C-alpha positions in Angstrom: 156.4 9.4 87.2 154.8 6.3 86.3 157.0 4.4 88.8 156.1 7.0 91.5 152.3 6.6 90.8 152.6 2.7 90.8 154.3 2.9 94.2 151.8 5.2 95.5 149.0 3.0 94.3 150.6 0.0 95.7 150.8 1.6 98.9 147.3 2.9 99.0 146.2 -0.7 98.2 148.4 -2.2 101.1 147.0 0.5 103.5 143.4 -0.5 102.3 143.9 -4.0 103.0 145.4 -3.4 106.4 142.4 -1.3 107.3 140.0 -3.9 105.8 141.8 -6.6 108.1 141.7 -4.4 111.0 137.7 -3.8 110.7 137.3 -7.5 110.0 139.2 -8.1 113.5 137.5 -5.7 115.6 135.5 -7.7 118.0 131.6 -7.3 118.3 130.9 -5.3 121.6 128.2 -7.0 123.7 126.9 -5.1 126.6 125.6 -7.4 129.4 124.1 -5.6 132.5 122.3 -6.4 135.6 121.0 -4.8 138.7 123.1 -6.2 141.6 126.6 -5.3 142.8 130.0 -6.4 141.2 130.4 -8.7 144.3 127.0 -10.5 143.5 126.4 -14.1 142.3 125.0 -12.4 139.1 128.4 -10.8 138.6 130.1 -14.1 139.0 127.7 -15.5 136.3 128.5 -12.7 134.0 132.1 -13.0 134.4 132.1 -16.8 133.7 130.2 -16.2 130.6 132.8 -13.4 129.4 135.6 -15.9 130.3 133.9 -19.0 128.5 133.1 -16.8 125.3 136.6 -15.2 125.4 138.3 -19.0 125.5 136.5 -20.2 122.4 136.5 -16.8 120.4 138.0 -13.5 119.9 135.0 -12.2 117.8 133.2 -10.8 120.7 134.0 -8.2 123.5 131.6 -9.0 126.5 131.4 -5.9 128.5 129.9 -6.2 132.0 127.9 -3.6 133.8 126.6 -4.1 137.4 124.4 -2.1 139.4 122.3 -1.1 136.3 125.0 1.4 135.4 123.6 1.6 131.9 120.0 2.5 133.0 121.1 5.0 135.9 120.2 2.4 138.4 116.8 1.8 137.2 115.4 -1.9 137.0 112.5 -1.4 134.6 114.8 0.9 132.2 117.3 -1.8 132.0 114.9 -4.4 131.3 113.5 -2.1 128.4 117.0 -1.6 127.0 117.3 -5.3 127.0 114.1 -5.8 125.2 114.8 -2.8 122.8 118.4 -4.1 122.0 120.0 -1.1 123.2 121.7 -3.5 125.8 122.5 -6.9 124.1 122.4 -9.0 127.0 121.3 -9.0 130.8 121.1 -11.3 133.8 117.7 -10.7 135.3 115.6 -12.2 138.2 111.9 -13.4 137.9 110.9 -10.5 140.3 112.1 -7.7 138.1 110.9 -9.2 134.9 107.4 -10.0 136.2 106.0 -6.9 134.9 106.8 -8.1 131.6 106.2 -11.8 132.0 103.6 -12.2 134.9 103.5 -16.0 134.9 107.1 -16.0 136.0 105.7 -15.5 139.5 105.0 -19.1 139.7 108.4 -19.8 140.6 108.4 -17.3 143.3 105.5 -18.2 145.3 106.3 -18.5 149.0 107.2 -21.7 150.6 107.4 -23.8 147.3 110.7 -25.4 147.0 112.4 -27.4 149.5 115.8 -27.0 147.8 118.0 -25.3 145.3 118.1 -28.5 143.4 114.4 -29.0 143.1 114.0 -25.4 142.1 116.7 -25.7 139.5 115.2 -28.9 138.2 111.8 -27.2 137.7 113.2 -24.3 136.1 114.7 -26.6 133.5 111.7 -28.6 133.1 108.5 -28.4 131.3 107.3 -25.1 133.0 110.7 -23.4 132.5 110.0 -24.3 128.9 106.7 -22.6 128.7 108.4 -19.4 130.5 111.1 -19.4 127.8 108.6 -19.0 125.0 106.8 -16.1 126.9 110.2 -14.2 127.3 111.0 -14.7 123.7 107.5 -12.9 123.0 109.2 -10.0 125.0 112.3 -10.1 122.6 114.4 -11.9 125.2 115.9 -15.3 124.7 116.9 -17.3 127.9 120.3 -18.8 127.3 120.5 -20.4 130.8 118.9 -20.5 134.2 120.9 -19.8 137.3 120.1 -19.5 141.0 119.2 -16.6 143.6 119.6 -17.1 147.3 116.5 -18.3 149.0 115.0 -15.2 150.5 114.8 -14.7 154.3 113.9 -12.2 156.9 116.4 -9.5 158.4 115.6 -6.5 160.4 116.9 -4.4 163.2 113.9 -4.3 165.5 113.2 -7.9 166.7 113.8 -11.6 166.2 111.3 -13.2 163.8 110.2 -16.9 164.7 106.5 -16.7 164.1 104.2 -14.8 161.8 103.0 -12.5 164.7 106.8 -11.2 165.0 106.4 -9.5 161.7 103.4 -7.3 162.6 103.7 -3.7 161.4 107.3 -3.9 160.5 108.3 -1.8 157.7 109.8 -4.3 155.2 111.6 -3.4 151.9 110.3 -5.6 149.1 110.8 -5.4 145.3 108.5 -3.5 143.3 106.2 -6.5 142.5 102.5 -6.9 143.0 103.0 -10.4 144.3 105.5 -9.3 146.9 103.6 -6.5 148.2 100.4 -8.9 148.4 102.3 -11.4 150.2 104.1 -9.2 152.6 100.5 -7.4 153.6 99.4 -11.1 154.2 102.0 -11.6 156.4 100.9 -8.5 158.5 103.8 -6.0 157.6 103.7 -2.6 156.2 105.7 -3.3 153.1 107.7 -0.6 151.1 108.4 -1.3 147.5 111.5 0.2 146.2 114.5 -0.9 143.8 117.5 -2.8 145.3 119.8 0.4 144.7 117.8 2.3 147.4 117.5 -0.5 149.9 120.8 0.1 152.0 120.0 3.9 152.2 116.4 3.0 153.4 118.1 1.1 156.1 120.5 3.4 157.0 117.7 6.3 157.4 115.1 4.2 159.1 112.6 4.4 156.1 112.4 0.6 156.5 112.9 -1.7 159.5 114.1 -4.5 157.5 114.4 -6.3 153.9 114.0 -10.0 152.8 116.9 -10.9 150.7 119.0 -14.0 151.1 122.5 -14.5 152.6 124.5 -13.7 149.6 122.8 -10.4 148.7 122.8 -9.2 152.2 126.5 -9.9 152.4 127.4 -8.4 149.2 125.5 -5.4 149.9 126.7 -5.1 153.4 122.9 -4.7 154.5 123.9 -7.0 157.4 125.7 -4.3 159.0 122.5 -2.5 159.3 120.4 -5.2 161.0 120.4 -7.0 164.2 118.2 -10.1 163.4 118.3 -12.4 160.5 115.7 -15.3 160.0 116.7 -18.3 157.7 113.3 -19.2 156.3 113.9 -20.0 152.6 110.5 -18.5 152.1 110.8 -17.6 148.6 112.9 -18.4 145.5 113.6 -16.1 142.5 114.9 -17.6 139.3 117.8 -16.0 137.6 118.2 -15.9 133.8 120.9 -15.1 131.3 119.0 -13.4 128.5 120.2 -12.0 124.9 118.0 -9.6 122.8 116.2 -11.9 120.3 117.1 -9.6 117.1 120.7 -9.5 118.2 120.9 -13.1 118.6 119.4 -13.6 115.2 121.9 -11.6 113.6 124.8 -13.8 114.8 126.0 -16.8 112.4 124.6 -20.2 113.3 127.9 -21.5 114.9 127.9 -18.3 117.4 124.3 -18.8 118.3 125.3 -22.4 119.4 128.4 -21.0 121.2 126.4 -18.4 123.0 123.4 -21.0 124.1 126.3 -23.6 125.2 128.5 -20.9 127.2 125.3 -19.3 128.5 124.1 -22.8 130.0 127.6 -23.5 131.3 127.8 -20.0 132.9 124.6 -20.3 134.7 125.1 -23.7 136.1 128.6 -22.2 137.6 126.5 -19.3 139.1 123.8 -21.7 140.5 126.6 -24.0 142.0 128.3 -20.7 143.5 125.1 -19.7 145.3 124.7 -23.0 146.9 128.1 -23.4 147.8 128.5 -19.8 149.3 125.2 -19.7 151.3 126.5 -21.2 154.6 129.7 -19.3 154.2 128.0 -15.8 153.9 125.6 -16.6 156.9 128.8 -17.5 159.2 130.0 -14.0 158.2 126.8 -12.3 159.1 126.6 -14.1 162.3 130.2 -13.3 163.2 129.2 -9.8 162.7 127.1 -9.8 165.6 123.7 -10.5 164.0 121.4 -12.7 165.7 120.7 -15.7 163.2 117.8 -17.7 163.7 116.7 -20.9 161.8 113.1 -21.6 161.5 111.9 -25.1 162.9 109.5 -27.2 160.9 106.8 -26.4 163.1 107.5 -22.4 162.9 107.8 -23.1 159.0 104.2 -24.5 159.0 102.7 -21.7 160.8 104.2 -19.2 158.1 102.6 -21.6 155.4 99.2 -21.5 157.2 99.3 -17.7 157.3 99.9 -17.4 153.5 97.0 -19.6 152.6 94.7 -16.6 151.9 97.5 -15.3 149.7 97.5 -18.6 147.5 93.7 -18.6 147.2 94.1 -14.9 145.7 96.8 -15.9 143.4 95.3 -19.1 142.0 92.8 -16.6 140.3 95.9 -14.7 139.0 98.3 -17.1 137.7 95.7 -20.2 137.4 95.2 -23.0 139.6 96.3 -25.5 136.8 99.5 -23.8 136.6 100.1 -23.9 140.4 98.9 -27.5 140.8 101.3 -28.4 137.9 104.0 -27.0 139.7 103.2 -28.5 143.0 103.1 -31.8 141.3 106.5 -31.3 139.8 108.0 -30.1 143.0 106.6 -33.4 144.9 108.1 -35.5 142.0 111.5 -34.1 142.4 111.6 -33.9 146.0 111.2 -37.9 146.2 114.2 -38.5 144.0 
C-alpha cells in the first residue's frame, strides 16, 4: 500500500512539475493592432517587429490585427484600447492620434517637408523627443518612428494642377480638425470619415476623391475608383510603433531593451519600404489608366500661397515658436 501511495505521489509531483514548466513556457500574448489593411506599409512594419522579436525570444507571441479588427474598425476606439492596455501595442499615425496629442499636428503641416529623409530626421530629432514625452502622458511609449506615404490628391472628376481645380470637390479627409480646416482653405467641401469607410464612399459617390499617398491608394484599391492622381507631396503624416506604458513597465529590463531595439529596427524597415515602393505603386496606378500629374515647382508655390491663411490660423493653435523651430530644423537638414 505504501509503495502504491509513494508511486502515486511521485507521479503527482512529476505531473505538477511538467505543468509548471508548461505554464512557464507559455509565451506572453502581445496584441498589435493598426487601422490600415494587411497589405499596407504599417503591416510590413508589424510583421518585421514580430519576426525580429521571434528570432531573439520565444517568450512573446506577437499577434497582428490589421484594419482595426479589435476595435470593430474604429480608429478612436483602437487608440483608447492601446491607452488602456486592452491592446498592448499599436502602429499609429499622427493624424489618428492628434485628438490625444494635438502637438503632433506640427509634423503634418502642409508643404513642410521636401523629402522622406528630412522628415525622418526631424521625427528622430529634438521635436520628436518632445512628442515622445507627450505620448507617454497618454500611456503610450513610442518605440520607433516610421514613415507614411507623402499625401497626394486623387479624384474622379478632373485633373488637379492649380488650387482652383480643387474648388467644390467633395474630398475625403481624416477626422482631424487640422485637415478639415486645411481642405476648406483649399476650396473643397471636405468630408471627414475613417479610412475603413473611404472606398465605399468613392464607390457610392459620397465623395469625389481622397488625399492619401501612392501605397495606401494602391493597397486599398482606391485607384480603381479614381481617374486623376496628382503627385503633390503636400503633407507628411508620421507613423509610430507604440506600446502601452503599463505593459512595458511590467516587462523585465532585458525585454524592455529588446522591445526598444527591435521597435527601432522594425520601423526603420517600414520607412525604407515606403520610400522604395512609392514609385512602383505610382507606376501601377498609372498603368491602370489613371492620369498621373506631377506638380511643377511653380504650381507647388501656388498651393503654398493658397494655404498661407491656414498657417496664420494654426500658428495660434500650435504656437509660432514650435512652427519656427520645425522650419529651422527642416532648413538645416535640407542643406545636408
